C-alpha angles and dihedrals in degrees: 000000000000091000093056092054091054096045097048098058090047090051090048090051093049091049092051091047092051090049091051093046090052093050112105116239117249112275114249111227109225115223113234113255115247113247100238095195091052091049092049091048092050091048091049091049091049091049090049091050091050092047091049091048091050092047091050090049090051091047092051091046091050092047091050091048090049090049092050090048092050091048091048091049092047090050091048089050091049092050091047091050091046090050090047091053091045091049090051092049092048091050091048092049091050095047106036099077125155120257120209136216138214118250113294091354135119101185119116111255119229090239091060100048092088089055091053090048090053090051091050091048090051093050091049091050093049111045092187093060118112120178136200116210113215120200118209138179138197122258098268120100133030124307092247094048093049093047089056092044091049089051092052091050092050091049092047091056091043092053092047092053093048087050086058091056104269111143113247093229089063093059135064133172139212137174125224095175110199095329097101110043113185093212134017123238145092105243138095094261093052092046092050091052091050094048094080152113118238123201117214130184113240 
C-alpha cells in the first residue's frame, strides 16, 4: 500500500514532465524589417518639401519687401513732385506782381522795374514758366481807346521782360481795356490800382 502511494506520484510527475517536454515553445513573431531605401526616399522627399516651402516663403517675403519698397519710392516721388509744384506756385505767386501806370501812359515806371526784374528772374529759374501779360486801364475814356492803351501797356511790359533776357516765345500779351477793374471806386487811388499789367501763368 505504501509502495503504490510512492509510485503514483512519480508516474504522475513523469507524465506531466513528458507532456511539458512535448509542448511546443511559443512562436516568436518576427518584426518586419524597415525598408531603408524607402525611409531614405521619404526623408529626402520631406526635406525637399521643407526646402521648397522655405524657398517659397522667402520668395513671398522678398516680393512683399520689393512691393513695399516700390510703394515707398512711388510715394516719395509723388511727395517730391507735389513739393516741386508747390515750390513753383509759391515762386510764381511771389514774383508775378502787378505793375501800375501813370494816367494815360504806357511807359514803365521806375518803381516797377524791380518787379519786372523779379518776374524775369523767376522765368529764368523755371524754364517751364510761360506768362501772359494783361494790360488794363481805369474806367475813364472810351472802350476802344482803353483797349488800345491796355495793349500798349502789355507790350511795354512784354518788351521790358524780353530786354531782361526772357525768350519771346514764353510771353504773350492781351488787352482788357477797362473791362476788368481790380477794385471799384472813383478816386485817384482806385484808378492807379486799375491802371496796371497783370502777369498770369499759362
